[in-house]
TORKOLLO-225577 format. One record per atom (N, C-alpha, C): atom name; x, y, z. Coordinates in nm, 3 decimals, padded with zeros to 5 digits, m for minus. Each point is the difference from the previous one (the first is absolute). Example, Ala and Ser with C-alpha at 12.3 -4.5 7.8 and 13.67 -1.06 7.14 Angstrom:
2
R  atomo       xx       yy       zz
R      N   01.319  m00.569   00.780
R     CA  m00.089   00.119   00.000
R      C   00.090   00.120   00.000
R      N  m00.035   00.105  m00.072
R     CA   00.082   00.119   00.006
R      C  m00.077   00.109   00.073
This chain:
262
R  atomo       xx       yy       zz
R      N  m02.727   01.458  m01.120
R     CA   00.112   00.075  m00.059
R      C   00.132  m00.055   00.052
R      N   00.095  m00.014  m00.090
R     CA   00.134  m00.047   00.034
R      C   00.098   00.113  m00.030
R      N   00.085   00.031   00.098
R     CA   00.102   00.101  m00.021
R      C   00.124  m00.035   00.080
R      N   00.113   00.065  m00.035
R     CA   00.124  m00.027   00.070
R      C   00.084   00.127   00.009
R      N   00.084   00.002   00.102
R     CA   00.090   00.113   00.022
R      C   00.134  m00.054   00.045
R      N   00.103   00.023  m00.080
R     CA   00.134  m00.037   00.045
R      C   00.047   00.102   00.102
R      N   00.059  m00.048   00.108
R     CA   00.046   00.087   00.109
R      C   00.151   00.020  m00.002
R      N   00.068  m00.068  m00.089
R     CA   00.144   00.011  m00.013
R      C   00.053  m00.121  m00.073
R      N   00.087   00.023  m00.098
R     CA   00.047  m00.111  m00.082
R      C   00.148   00.019  m00.031
R      N   00.082  m00.089   00.055
R     CA   00.144   00.009  m00.024
R      C   00.077  m00.071   00.110
R      N   00.131   00.005  m00.008
R     CA   00.083  m00.074   00.093
R      C  m00.010   00.049   00.143
R      N  m00.052   00.122   00.021
R     CA  m00.014   00.054   00.135
R      C  m00.124  m00.053   00.072
R      N  m00.089  m00.064  m00.073
R     CA  m00.120  m00.055   00.063
R      C  m00.119   00.001  m00.094
R      N  m00.075  m00.110   00.002
R     CA  m00.114  m00.016  m00.090
R      C  m00.129  m00.026   00.077
R      N  m00.109   00.059  m00.048
R     CA  m00.132  m00.023   00.056
R      C  m00.104   00.051  m00.099
R      N  m00.105  m00.079  m00.020
R     CA  m00.110   00.039  m00.089
R      C  m00.131  m00.035   00.068
R      N  m00.094   00.093   00.000
R     CA  m00.131  m00.021   00.060
R      C  m00.102  m00.027  m00.111
R      N  m00.075  m00.109   00.015
R     CA  m00.105  m00.036  m00.095
R      C  m00.133   00.004   00.074
R      N  m00.099   00.063  m00.061
R     CA  m00.128   00.022   00.067
R      C  m00.115  m00.040  m00.092
R      N  m00.094  m00.075   00.055
R     CA  m00.123  m00.035  m00.072
R      C  m00.120   00.049   00.079
R      N  m00.093   00.064  m00.068
R     CA  m00.123   00.048   00.063
R      C  m00.118  m00.072  m00.063
R      N  m00.078  m00.067   00.085
R     CA  m00.119  m00.071  m00.046
R      C  m00.115   00.038   00.091
R      N  m00.086   00.087  m00.048
R     CA  m00.106   00.052   00.086
R      C   00.061   00.081   00.113
R      N  m00.030  m00.038   00.124
R     CA   00.054   00.071   00.116
R      C   00.130  m00.063   00.049
R      N   00.038  m00.113  m00.061
R     CA   00.121  m00.070   00.045
R      C   00.124   00.052  m00.075
R      N   00.101   00.041   00.076
R     CA   00.127   00.042  m00.057
R      C   00.108  m00.095   00.052
R      N   00.074  m00.061  m00.091
R     CA   00.103  m00.098   00.036
R      C   00.135   00.050  m00.048
R      N   00.101  m00.010   00.087
R     CA   00.132   00.054  m00.034
R      C   00.109  m00.102   00.028
R      N   00.083  m00.022  m00.100
R     CA   00.114  m00.090   00.011
R      C   00.127   00.080  m00.023
R      N   00.095  m00.011   00.092
R     CA   00.132   00.060  m00.018
R      C   00.093  m00.105  m00.057
R      N   00.059   00.030  m00.115
R     CA   00.095  m00.091  m00.062
R      C   00.141   00.049   00.033
R      N   00.068  m00.078   00.082
R     CA   00.137   00.026   00.048
R      C   00.003   00.111   00.104
R      N   00.099  m00.010   00.087
R     CA   00.015   00.099   00.106
R      C   00.149   00.024   00.023
R      N   00.061   00.070  m00.094
R     CA   00.141   00.036   00.012
R      C   00.020   00.136   00.062
R      N  m00.107   00.064   00.043
R     CA   00.004   00.131   00.064
R      C  m00.027  m00.015   00.149
R      N   00.066   00.080   00.081
R     CA  m00.026  m00.004   00.144
R      C  m00.146   00.034   00.026
R      N  m00.052  m00.046   00.114
R     CA  m00.139   00.027   00.032
R      C  m00.024   00.151   00.008
R      N   00.097   00.071   00.052
R     CA  m00.014   00.146   00.008
R      C  m00.008   00.062  m00.139
R      N   00.089  m00.044  m00.089
R     CA  m00.001   00.057  m00.136
R      C  m00.122  m00.047  m00.077
R      N  m00.037  m00.125   00.017
R     CA  m00.121  m00.051  m00.065
R      C  m00.121   00.080   00.045
R      N  m00.008   00.029   00.130
R     CA  m00.112   00.078   00.054
R      C  m00.003   00.139  m00.061
R      N   00.117   00.058  m00.016
R     CA   00.008   00.135  m00.058
R      C  m00.051   00.000  m00.143
R      N   00.040  m00.099  m00.076
R     CA  m00.041  m00.004  m00.141
R      C  m00.148  m00.037  m00.014
R      N  m00.050  m00.084   00.089
R     CA  m00.143  m00.031  m00.002
R      C  m00.084   00.122   00.037
R      N   00.054   00.082   00.088
R     CA  m00.077   00.117   00.045
R      C  m00.029   00.096  m00.114
R      N   00.083  m00.001  m00.103
R     CA  m00.024   00.083  m00.118
R      C  m00.132  m00.040  m00.066
R      N  m00.036  m00.129   00.015
R     CA  m00.125  m00.051  m00.055
R      C  m00.109  m00.008   00.106
R      N   00.022   00.070   00.111
R     CA  m00.096   00.001   00.112
R      C  m00.026  m00.140   00.054
R      N   00.106  m00.080   00.007
R     CA  m00.008  m00.136   00.052
R      C   00.107  m00.020   00.107
R      N  m00.016  m00.108   00.076
R     CA   00.101  m00.038   00.099
R      C   00.030  m00.148  m00.016
R      N   00.099  m00.048   00.074
R     CA   00.033  m00.142  m00.009
R      C  m00.116  m00.087   00.050
R      N  m00.084   00.054   00.084
R     CA  m00.115  m00.076   00.050
R      C  m00.104  m00.025  m00.109
R      N   00.007   00.075  m00.108
R     CA  m00.095  m00.018  m00.111
R      C   00.040  m00.114  m00.092
R      N   00.119  m00.058   00.021
R     CA   00.046  m00.112  m00.081
R      C  m00.062  m00.129   00.054
R      N  m00.059  m00.081  m00.088
R     CA  m00.064  m00.124   00.042
R      C   00.094  m00.120   00.002
R      N   00.102   00.002  m00.086
R     CA   00.097  m00.109  m00.006
R      C   00.124   00.048  m00.075
R      N   00.107  m00.077   00.016
R     CA   00.128   00.031  m00.065
R      C   00.043  m00.121  m00.081
R      N   00.049   00.025  m00.120
R     CA   00.056  m00.106  m00.085
R      C   00.147   00.032  m00.023
R      N   00.087  m00.094   00.034
R     CA   00.144   00.018  m00.021
R      C   00.044  m00.084  m00.119
R      N   00.061   00.063  m00.097
R     CA   00.038  m00.070  m00.123
R      C   00.122  m00.089   00.018
R      N   00.097   00.044   00.083
R     CA   00.121  m00.079   00.024
R      C   00.078   00.062   00.115
R      N   00.107  m00.064   00.041
R     CA   00.067   00.034   00.125
R      C   00.107   00.107  m00.010
R      N   00.021   00.061  m00.113
R     CA   00.101   00.106  m00.008
R      C  m00.045   00.121   00.083
R      N   00.098   00.063   00.064
R     CA  m00.030   00.100   00.103
R      C  m00.083   00.116  m00.050
R      N   00.017   00.040  m00.126
R     CA  m00.076   00.114  m00.051
R      C  m00.147  m00.034  m00.023
R      N  m00.037  m00.126   00.023
R     CA  m00.140  m00.042  m00.013
R      C  m00.060  m00.050   00.131
R      N   00.084  m00.057   00.086
R     CA  m00.052  m00.060   00.124
R      C   00.055   00.068   00.125
R      N   00.089   00.096  m00.016
R     CA   00.078   00.053   00.112
R      C  m00.076   00.044   00.123
R      N  m00.122   00.052  m00.017
R     CA  m00.076   00.052   00.114
R      C  m00.135  m00.069   00.017
R      N  m00.015  m00.115  m00.065
R     CA  m00.127  m00.072   00.008
R      C  m00.026  m00.053   00.140
R      N   00.104  m00.044   00.069
R     CA  m00.018  m00.051   00.136
R      C  m00.056   00.109   00.092
R      N   00.059   00.119  m00.006
R     CA  m00.046   00.111   00.085
R      C  m00.145   00.034  m00.030
R      N  m00.035   00.002  m00.128
R     CA  m00.137   00.034  m00.039
R      C  m00.097  m00.106   00.049
R      N   00.036  m00.128  m00.017
R     CA  m00.088  m00.108   00.041
R      C  m00.020  m00.002   00.151
R      N   00.107   00.023   00.075
R     CA  m00.011   00.002   00.146
R      C  m00.084   00.118   00.047
R      N   00.012   00.112  m00.069
R     CA  m00.076   00.119   00.042
R      C  m00.147  m00.012  m00.031
R      N  m00.034  m00.053  m00.117
R     CA  m00.139   00.001  m00.045
R      C  m00.075  m00.131   00.026
R      N   00.073  m00.110   00.012
R     CA  m00.066  m00.129   00.016
R      C  m00.063  m00.054  m00.127
R      N   00.027   00.064  m00.114
R     CA  m00.062  m00.041  m00.127
R      C   00.073  m00.121  m00.058
R      N  m00.069  m00.083  m00.078
R     CA   00.064  m00.118  m00.060
R      C   00.106   00.040  m00.102
R      N   00.102  m00.084  m00.008
R     CA   00.109   00.023  m00.094
R      C   00.017  m00.125  m00.085
R      N  m00.010   00.018  m00.131
R     CA   00.008  m00.110  m00.096
R      C   00.137  m00.002  m00.066
R      N   00.054  m00.120  m00.017
R     CA   00.125  m00.020  m00.073
R      C   00.014  m00.147  m00.034
R      N   00.092  m00.035  m00.087
R     CA   00.023  m00.140  m00.033
R      C   00.070  m00.070   00.116
R      N  m00.006  m00.132   00.000
R     CA   00.072  m00.076   00.104
R      C   00.150   00.024  m00.011
R      N   00.049   00.012  m00.121
R     CA   00.142   00.028  m00.017
R      C   00.039   00.134   00.060
R      N  m00.081   00.101  m00.023
R     CA   00.027   00.132   00.059
R      C  m00.012  m00.006   00.152
R      N  m00.097  m00.076   00.050
R     CA  m00.017  m00.014   00.145
R      C   00.123  m00.065   00.063
R      N   00.055  m00.101  m00.066
R     CA   00.120  m00.065   00.052
R      C   00.120   00.092  m00.007
R      N   00.016   00.069  m00.113
R     CA   00.115   00.089  m00.018
R      C  m00.002   00.117   00.097
R      N  m00.119   00.045   00.037
R     CA  m00.014   00.115   00.090
R      C  m00.023  m00.041   00.145
R      N  m00.005  m00.131   00.025
R     CA  m00.025  m00.053   00.135
R      C  m00.130   00.056   00.059
R      N  m00.103  m00.003  m00.081
R     CA  m00.131   00.055   00.038
R      C  m00.050  m00.056   00.133
R      N   00.020  m00.128   00.022
R     CA  m00.054  m00.063   00.120
R      C   00.065   00.050   00.129
R      N   00.111   00.072  m00.013
R     CA   00.067   00.056   00.118
R      C  m00.036   00.147   00.023
R      N  m00.095   00.052  m00.076
R     CA  m00.033   00.142   00.012
R      C  m00.089   00.030   00.121
R      N  m00.061  m00.101   00.057
R     CA  m00.089   00.023   00.113
R      C  m00.142   00.036  m00.042
R      N  m00.040  m00.038  m00.119
R     CA  m00.135   00.028  m00.048
R      C  m00.095  m00.111   00.043
R      N  m00.128   00.030  m00.002
R     CA  m00.099  m00.103   00.027
R      C  m00.006  m00.095  m00.118
R      N  m00.051  m00.120   00.024
R     CA  m00.010  m00.098  m00.107
R      C  m00.091   00.050  m00.112
R      N  m00.104   00.073   00.037
R     CA  m00.094   00.050  m00.100
R      C   00.063   00.104  m00.092
R      N   00.104   00.067   00.047
R     CA   00.065   00.102  m00.081
R      C   00.089  m00.060  m00.108
R      N   00.053  m00.117   00.023
R     CA   00.097  m00.061  m00.092
R      C  m00.073  m00.082  m00.106
R      N  m00.016   00.057  m00.117
R     CA  m00.075  m00.062  m00.108
R      C   00.093  m00.036  m00.115
R      N  m00.011  m00.124  m00.049
R     CA   00.088  m00.047  m00.105
R      C  m00.067   00.013  m00.138
R      N   00.074   00.057  m00.093
R     CA  m00.046   00.016  m00.138
R      C   00.082  m00.091  m00.090
R      N  m00.057  m00.038  m00.111
R     CA   00.073  m00.083  m00.096
R      C  m00.047   00.027  m00.141
R      N   00.078  m00.043  m00.094
R     CA  m00.026   00.025  m00.141
R      C  m00.139  m00.049  m00.042
R      N  m00.080   00.092  m00.053
R     CA  m00.130  m00.036  m00.054
R      C  m00.110  m00.021   00.102
R      N   00.032   00.011   00.129
R     CA  m00.101  m00.022   00.105
R      C  m00.066   00.132   00.035
R      N  m00.126   00.017  m00.039
R     CA  m00.072   00.125   00.020
R      C  m00.038   00.016   00.147
R      N   00.018   00.120   00.053
R     CA  m00.052   00.031   00.132
R      C  m00.070   00.135  m00.005
R      N  m00.078   00.029   00.103
R     CA  m00.080   00.122   00.001
R      C   00.032   00.087   00.119
R      N  m00.001   00.129  m00.024
R     CA   00.007   00.101   00.106
R      C  m00.122   00.088  m00.021
R      N  m00.107  m00.028   00.074
R     CA  m00.126   00.072  m00.023
R      C  m00.048  m00.024  m00.142
R      N  m00.021   00.109  m00.073
R     CA  m00.049  m00.012  m00.138
R      C   00.113  m00.009  m00.102
R      N   00.124  m00.011   00.048
R     CA   00.114  m00.020  m00.089
R      C   00.028  m00.149  m00.016
R      N   00.022  m00.043  m00.123
R     CA   00.046  m00.136  m00.027
R      C   00.143   00.010  m00.052
R      N   00.089  m00.079   00.060
R     CA   00.142   00.008  m00.032
R      C   00.048  m00.135  m00.049
R      N   00.069   00.001  m00.114
R     CA   00.059  m00.121  m00.054
R      C   00.152   00.018  m00.007
R      N   00.076  m00.062   00.090
R     CA   00.146   00.008  m00.007
R      C   00.054  m00.089  m00.112
R      N   00.117   00.034  m00.050
R     CA   00.066  m00.085  m00.098
R      C   00.151   00.011   00.017
R      N   00.070  m00.108  m00.027
R     CA   00.145  m00.003   00.016
R      C   00.069   00.077  m00.111
R      N   00.115   00.056   00.034
R     CA   00.080   00.076  m00.095
R      C   00.146  m00.041   00.014
R      N   00.080   00.017  m00.106
R     CA   00.143  m00.030   00.008
R      C   00.076   00.115   00.066
R      N   00.044  m00.020   00.123
R     CA   00.074   00.102   00.074
R      C   00.086  m00.072   00.104
R      N   00.107   00.065   00.041
R     CA   00.095  m00.066   00.090
R      C  m00.045   00.011   00.146
R      N  m00.113  m00.058   00.027
R     CA  m00.055  m00.009   00.134
R      C  m00.052  m00.142   00.017
R      N  m00.043  m00.034   00.122
R     CA  m00.031  m00.141   00.031
R      C  m00.125  m00.051  m00.072
R      N  m00.106   00.075   00.004
R     CA  m00.124  m00.036  m00.072
R      C  m00.079   00.127  m00.029
R      N   00.052   00.083  m00.091
R     CA  m00.064   00.129  m00.025
R      C  m00.134  m00.014  m00.071
R      N  m00.092   00.084   00.039
R     CA  m00.133   00.005  m00.062
R      C  m00.032   00.143  m00.038
R      N  m00.060   00.019  m00.115
R     CA  m00.064   00.126  m00.034
R      C  m00.150  m00.029  m00.006
R      N  m00.081   00.095  m00.040
R     CA  m00.143  m00.024   00.016
R      C  m00.087   00.072  m00.102
R      N  m00.119  m00.056  m00.011
R     CA  m00.107   00.056  m00.082
R      C  m00.118   00.023   00.094
R      N  m00.058   00.119  m00.006
R     CA  m00.112   00.036   00.089
R      C  m00.122   00.039  m00.082
R      N  m00.117  m00.034   00.052
R     CA  m00.123   00.038  m00.067
R      C  m00.110   00.028   00.101
R      N  m00.091   00.088  m00.038
R     CA  m00.122   00.022   00.078
R      C  m00.117  m00.075  m00.062
R      N   00.031  m00.086  m00.096
R     CA  m00.102  m00.076  m00.071
R      C  m00.030   00.055  m00.137
R      N   00.034   00.128  m00.021
R     CA  m00.027   00.064  m00.129
R      C   00.128   00.042  m00.072
R      N   00.096   00.048   00.076
R     CA   00.124   00.050  m00.058
R      C   00.119  m00.068   00.064
R      N   00.110  m00.006  m00.077
R     CA   00.116  m00.078   00.041
R      C   00.127   00.086  m00.004
R      N   00.078  m00.010   00.107
R     CA   00.126   00.071   00.015
R      C   00.112  m00.101   00.018
R      N   00.107   00.016  m00.076
R     CA   00.118  m00.084   00.016
R      C   00.112   00.076   00.067
R      N   00.061  m00.060   00.103
R     CA   00.115   00.058   00.068
R      C   00.120  m00.086  m00.036
R      N   00.102   00.062  m00.058
R     CA   00.113  m00.078  m00.049
R      C   00.129   00.080   00.018
R      N   00.065  m00.021   00.112
R     CA   00.131   00.059   00.025
R      C   00.095  m00.109   00.046
R      N   00.128   00.022  m00.014
R     CA   00.102  m00.094   00.048
R      C  m00.008  m00.136  m00.069
R      N   00.038  m00.003  m00.125
R     CA   00.015  m00.125  m00.072
R      C   00.106   00.017  m00.106
R      N   00.063  m00.111  m00.036
R     CA   00.111   00.007  m00.094
R      C  m00.040  m00.009  m00.145
R      N  m00.112  m00.064  m00.029
R     CA  m00.049  m00.006  m00.137
R      C  m00.148  m00.034   00.000
R      N  m00.065   00.033  m00.108
R     CA  m00.143  m00.025  m00.013
R      C  m00.025  m00.141  m00.050
R      N  m00.008  m00.094   00.090
R     CA  m00.020  m00.141  m00.037
R      C  m00.139  m00.021  m00.061
R      N  m00.016  m00.115  m00.063
R     CA  m00.131  m00.034  m00.057
R      C  m00.106  m00.005   00.109
R      N   00.038  m00.045   00.119
R     CA  m00.094  m00.007   00.112
R      C  m00.046   00.139   00.041
R      N   00.092   00.096   00.002
R     CA  m00.034   00.138   00.034
R      C  m00.096   00.058  m00.104
R      N   00.031  m00.021  m00.126
R     CA  m00.086   00.052  m00.108
R      C  m00.140  m00.060   00.012
R      N  m00.008  m00.129   00.027
R     CA  m00.130  m00.065   00.013
R      C  m00.077   00.055   00.119
R      N   00.070   00.025   00.111
R     CA  m00.066   00.046   00.122
R      C  m00.059   00.139  m00.014
R      N   00.053   00.080  m00.091
R     CA  m00.042   00.140  m00.012
R      C  m00.080   00.029  m00.126
R      N  m00.048  m00.102  m00.066
R     CA  m00.083   00.021  m00.118
R      C  m00.126   00.079   00.035
R      N  m00.034   00.095  m00.087
R     CA  m00.127   00.074   00.007
R      C  m00.013   00.088   00.124
R      N   00.112   00.046   00.055
R     CA  m00.007   00.099   00.107
R      C  m00.039   00.136  m00.058
R      N  m00.066   00.082   00.082
R     CA  m00.037   00.135  m00.042
R      C   00.106   00.102   00.038
R      N   00.086  m00.033   00.095
R     CA   00.107   00.090   00.042
R      C   00.116  m00.085   00.053
R      N   00.123   00.055  m00.012
R     CA   00.120  m00.069   00.045
R      C   00.090   00.098   00.075
R      N   00.056  m00.045   00.110
R     CA   00.112   00.067   00.065
R      C   00.121  m00.085  m00.034
R      N   00.086   00.051  m00.088
R     CA   00.101  m00.082  m00.067
R      C   00.141   00.050   00.027
R      N   00.087  m00.092   00.044
R     CA   00.139   00.035   00.025
R      C   00.072   00.043  m00.128
R      N   00.069   00.112   00.010
R     CA   00.093   00.046  m00.104
R      C   00.128   00.039   00.074
R      N   00.078  m00.097   00.038
R     CA   00.107   00.025   00.096
R      C   00.116   00.079  m00.055
R      N   00.049  m00.039  m00.118
R     CA   00.124   00.062  m00.046
R      C   00.007   00.013  m00.151
R      N   00.081   00.094  m00.043
R     CA   00.040   00.012  m00.139
R      C   00.129  m00.081  m00.017
R      N   00.006  m00.084  m00.097
R     CA   00.115  m00.090  m00.016
R      C   00.132   00.074  m00.012
R      N   00.001   00.107  m00.076
R     CA   00.125   00.075  m00.019
R      C   00.042   00.071   00.128
R      N  m00.095   00.060   00.068
R     CA   00.032   00.069   00.125
R      C   00.052  m00.099   00.105
R      N  m00.060  m00.117   00.007
R     CA   00.047  m00.101   00.094
R      C   00.140  m00.048  m00.037
R      N   00.022  m00.027  m00.128
R     CA   00.130  m00.051  m00.044
R      C   00.113   00.097   00.030
R      N  m00.028   00.131  m00.005
R     CA   00.103   00.101   00.020
R      C  m00.005   00.062   00.141
R      N  m00.077  m00.060   00.088
R     CA  m00.012   00.054   00.135
R      C   00.120  m00.040   00.084
R      N   00.006   00.056   00.120
R     CA   00.109  m00.031   00.093
R      C  m00.027  m00.126   00.081
R      N  m00.110  m00.068  m00.027
R     CA  m00.030  m00.124   00.071
R      C   00.109  m00.103  m00.025
R      N   00.033  m00.082   00.098
R     CA   00.098  m00.107  m00.022
R      C  m00.055  m00.103  m00.098
R      N   00.089  m00.071  m00.071
R     CA  m00.045  m00.096  m00.102
R      C  m00.100  m00.103   00.050
R      N   00.019  m00.052   00.123
R     CA  m00.091  m00.103   00.050
R      C  m00.142   00.054   00.014
R      N  m00.013   00.127   00.040
R     CA  m00.131   00.060   00.018
R      C  m00.067   00.028  m00.135
R      N   00.078   00.046  m00.096
R     CA  m00.053   00.020  m00.135
R      C  m00.053  m00.131  m00.056
R      N   00.077  m00.107   00.021
R     CA  m00.041  m00.131  m00.051
R      C  m00.127  m00.046   00.067
R      N  m00.011   00.022   00.130
R     CA  m00.120  m00.041   00.073
R      C  m00.123   00.077  m00.047
R      N   00.012   00.132  m00.014
R     CA  m00.113   00.082  m00.040
R      C  m00.048  m00.035  m00.141
R      N   00.096  m00.017  m00.091
R     CA  m00.034  m00.023  m00.141
R      C  m00.032  m00.146  m00.030
R      N   00.021  m00.089   00.097
R     CA  m00.019  m00.142  m00.023
R      C  m00.146  m00.042  m00.003
R      N  m00.025  m00.126  m00.036
R     CA  m00.138  m00.049  m00.015
R      C  m00.077  m00.015   00.131
R      N   00.071   00.015   00.114
R     CA  m00.067  m00.002   00.130
R      C   00.008   00.136   00.070
R      N   00.037   00.103  m00.076
R     CA   00.022   00.132   00.058
R      C  m00.116   00.095  m00.018
R      N   00.021   00.101  m00.085
R     CA  m00.101   00.104  m00.019
R      C  m00.019   00.028  m00.149
R      N  m00.118   00.049  m00.035
R     CA  m00.031   00.029  m00.139
R      C   00.066   00.129  m00.047
R      N   00.062  m00.006  m00.116
R     CA   00.045   00.122  m00.066
R      C  m00.118   00.067  m00.067
R      N   00.020   00.124  m00.043
R     CA  m00.107   00.070  m00.072
R      C  m00.043  m00.079  m00.123
R      N   00.097  m00.055  m00.071
R     CA  m00.030  m00.075  m00.121
R      C  m00.083  m00.125   00.031
R      N   00.037  m00.069   00.106
R     CA  m00.075  m00.120   00.038
R      C  m00.140   00.034   00.048
R      N  m00.013   00.111   00.072
R     CA  m00.133   00.044   00.045
R      C  m00.088   00.034  m00.119
R      N   00.059   00.067  m00.099
R     CA  m00.076   00.037  m00.119
R      C  m00.046  m00.124  m00.077
R      N   00.089  m00.100  m00.009
R     CA  m00.036  m00.124  m00.069
R      C  m00.113  m00.072   00.073
R      N   00.006   00.002   00.132
R     CA  m00.106  m00.063   00.079
R      C  m00.131   00.077  m00.015
R      N   00.007   00.132   00.003
R     CA  m00.120   00.081  m00.020
R      C  m00.064  m00.028  m00.135
R      N   00.084  m00.013  m00.102
R     CA  m00.051  m00.029  m00.134
R      C  m00.073  m00.133  m00.003
R      N   00.051  m00.098   00.075
R     CA  m00.063  m00.132   00.004
R      C  m00.133   00.003   00.074
R      N  m00.021   00.103   00.082
R     CA  m00.121   00.009   00.081
R      C  m00.102   00.100  m00.053
R      N   00.033   00.068  m00.108
R     CA  m00.091   00.100  m00.057
R      C  m00.128  m00.065  m00.052
R      N  m00.112   00.061   00.034
R     CA  m00.129  m00.038  m00.055
R      C  m00.089   00.124   00.006
R      N  m00.113   00.003  m00.065
R     CA  m00.077   00.124  m00.010
R      C  m00.043   00.060   00.133
R      N  m00.013  m00.080   00.105
R     CA  m00.046   00.053   00.129
R      C   00.113   00.032   00.098
R      N   00.124  m00.014  m00.044
R     CA   00.112   00.040   00.085
R      C   00.012   00.152  m00.011
R      N  m00.039   00.069   00.108
R     CA  m00.011   00.146  m00.005
R      C   00.112   00.075   00.070
R      N   00.080  m00.070   00.080
R     CA   00.100   00.071   00.080
R      C   00.118  m00.090   00.032
R      N   00.120   00.053  m00.022
R     CA   00.123  m00.064   00.047
R      C   00.077   00.104   00.080
R      N   00.032  m00.033   00.124
R     CA   00.080   00.087   00.085
R      C   00.139  m00.062   00.012
R      N   00.102   00.076  m00.037
R     CA   00.138  m00.047   00.010
R      C   00.045   00.010   00.145
R      N   00.063  m00.107   00.051
R     CA   00.034  m00.006   00.142
R      C   00.140  m00.056   00.020
R      N   00.048   00.017   00.123
R     CA   00.127  m00.058   00.045
R      C   00.117   00.044  m00.087
R      N   00.000   00.126  m00.044
R     CA   00.110   00.052  m00.081
R      C   00.123   00.022   00.088
R      N   00.113  m00.042  m00.049
R     CA   00.126   00.026   00.069
R      C   00.031   00.150  m00.008
R      N   00.034   00.058   00.113
R     CA   00.035   00.143   00.000
R      C   00.133   00.026  m00.069
R      N   00.088  m00.099  m00.002
R     CA   00.132   00.016  m00.061
R      C   00.007  m00.049  m00.143
R      N  m00.079  m00.102  m00.031
R     CA   00.017  m00.069  m00.128
R      C  m00.121   00.012  m00.092
R      N  m00.082   00.100   00.023
R     CA  m00.115   00.021  m00.087
R      C  m00.044   00.144   00.005
R      N  m00.082   00.038  m00.095
R     CA  m00.062   00.132   00.000
R      C  m00.146  m00.019  m00.043
R      N  m00.093   00.070   00.062
R     CA  m00.141  m00.021  m00.032
R      C  m00.033   00.009  m00.148
R      N   00.059   00.097  m00.069
R     CA  m00.036   00.018  m00.140
R      C   00.044  m00.117  m00.087
R      N   00.106  m00.070   00.040
R     CA   00.044  m00.117  m00.076
R      C  m00.103  m00.112   00.010
R      N  m00.047  m00.024   00.121
R     CA  m00.103  m00.103   00.020
R      C  m00.130   00.038  m00.069
R      N  m00.040   00.125   00.014
R     CA  m00.125   00.045  m00.061
R      C   00.003  m00.014  m00.151
R      N   00.110   00.038  m00.062
R     CA   00.010  m00.006  m00.146
R      C  m00.015  m00.143  m00.051
R      N   00.069  m00.094   00.064
R     CA  m00.005  m00.138  m00.048
R      C  m00.137  m00.064   00.025
R      N  m00.060   00.029   00.114
R     CA  m00.133  m00.054   00.026
R      C  m00.102   00.059  m00.097
R      N   00.015   00.128  m00.031
R     CA  m00.092   00.063  m00.094
R      C   00.013  m00.061  m00.139
R      N   00.123  m00.023  m00.043
R     CA   00.021  m00.063  m00.131
R      C  m00.059  m00.140  m00.005
R      N   00.013  m00.073   00.111
R     CA  m00.048  m00.138   00.003
R      C  m00.152  m00.010   00.001
R      N  m00.065   00.099   00.057
R     CA  m00.145  m00.008   00.019
R      C  m00.079   00.095  m00.090
R      N   00.069   00.084  m00.076
R     CA  m00.069   00.087  m00.094
R      C  m00.066   00.121   00.062
R      N   00.053   00.046   00.113
R     CA  m00.055   00.120   00.062
R      C   00.107   00.108   00.007
R      N  m00.030   00.110   00.063
R     CA   00.096   00.108   00.018
R      C   00.080  m00.024   00.129
R      N   00.124   00.046   00.001
R     CA   00.082  m00.011   00.121
R      C  m00.065   00.072   00.117
R      N  m00.075   00.105  m00.029
R     CA  m00.069   00.075   00.106
R      C  m00.112  m00.081   00.064
R      N  m00.041  m00.109  m00.065
R     CA  m00.105  m00.085   00.054
R      C   00.053  m00.106   00.096
R      N   00.132  m00.002   00.021
R     CA   00.063  m00.100   00.087
R      C   00.043   00.068   00.130
R      N  m00.076  m00.012   00.109
R     CA   00.044   00.055   00.128
R      C   00.120  m00.079   00.053
R      N   00.079   00.067   00.082
R     CA   00.117  m00.065   00.062
R      C  m00.014   00.010   00.151
R      N   00.015  m00.113   00.068
R     CA  m00.006  m00.002   00.146
R      C   00.130   00.058   00.056
R      N  m00.014   00.100   00.085
R     CA   00.114   00.070   00.057
R      C   00.046  m00.070   00.129
R      N   00.131  m00.004   00.026
R     CA   00.048  m00.064   00.123
R      C  m00.056   00.062   00.127
R      N  m00.024   00.131   00.000
R     CA  m00.044   00.071   00.120
R      C  m00.150   00.027  m00.002
R      N  m00.050   00.046  m00.113
R     CA  m00.140   00.042  m00.008
R      C  m00.093  m00.106  m00.060
R      N   00.056  m00.106  m00.052
R     CA  m00.084  m00.104  m00.059
R      C  m00.081   00.051  m00.117
R      N  m00.130  m00.021   00.004
R     CA  m00.090   00.047  m00.105
R      C  m00.127   00.053   00.065
R      N  m00.078   00.076  m00.074
R     CA  m00.137   00.030   00.047
R      C  m00.084  m00.126  m00.012
R      N  m00.125   00.007   00.044
R     CA  m00.092  m00.111  m00.021
R      C  m00.023  m00.020  m00.151
R      N  m00.001  m00.123  m00.042
R     CA  m00.036  m00.036  m00.137
R      C  m00.119  m00.094   00.005
R      N  m00.110   00.038  m00.065
R     CA  m00.118  m00.084  m00.008
R      C   00.020  m00.099  m00.115
R      N  m00.031  m00.126   00.024
R     CA   00.012  m00.103  m00.103
R      C  m00.133  m00.008  m00.073
R      N   00.001   00.038  m00.127
R     CA  m00.122   00.004  m00.081
R      C  m00.015  m00.129  m00.082
C-alpha cells in the first residue's frame, strides 16, 4: 500500500510524508523539511509517528521553506538525506557535520530506493541551483510530487505520465497576485517561468496528465495572500472533469489527512 500525508504546505514551511507498506515492511520518506524538528514532531504525533519513524529525507531544493530544518533533523536522527549536487552545494551540505553515509546525491532520472519505496527524481524549472521533484512508487501505484516550479515543461509532463495521484502546486491566482501589495520584482519572480505555478498553469498541467487511473489531485503550496482554495479547486475540477469537492487542499498548518494512492 502506498499513501501520503502532507504535514504543511506554504511559505512558512513544507513537509510531506510518503509511506509504503509491503508485508511487514513499512518504509517512510519525508519530502522536504521546512518545519522545525519540534513542530515536525508535533504534526507527526497526530499520525502516531515520531521523527525516528522516518527512514530518509528528500530535499527538493535549497529554499528555506523546504530545507530550513533538514540539518537539525539529520543530526538528530542520523537518517540519510537525499538532494541534488546543486542543492548540496547551495546549502553547503558538506559543512553540516553529517556522516558520509548520510549525504546521498540524487539526480534527474536516477532511481533510488528507501525500503520498499522506489523514487525517481526529475528536474524542474525553478529559480534554485538544481531543483528536483519526484515520482514515488511501491511497485503497483505511483505518486507524483510537484511543487515549486515556474511552468510545466515537457520533461515534467513526461516524468509524471500515468501517476495515480498528484500533489500539485497551485501557488497563486494571476489577478490576486497582480493586484497584491507585493513589490514588482517579487511579482515578476513568482509569475515568471522559473517561479511558481498559477492556478491556470496548474490546471493546464493537470489536464495534460489526466488518464483513467488518475484518481486524486491534491492542491498544494497555495499562497495565503495571492490565492484562495476555491479558486484552485474550481480550475482543477474543470481541467480534470471532477467536482471541486473532489480536490483536497493542503493546509499550511494542518496539511492533509492520509491519502491512499489507489
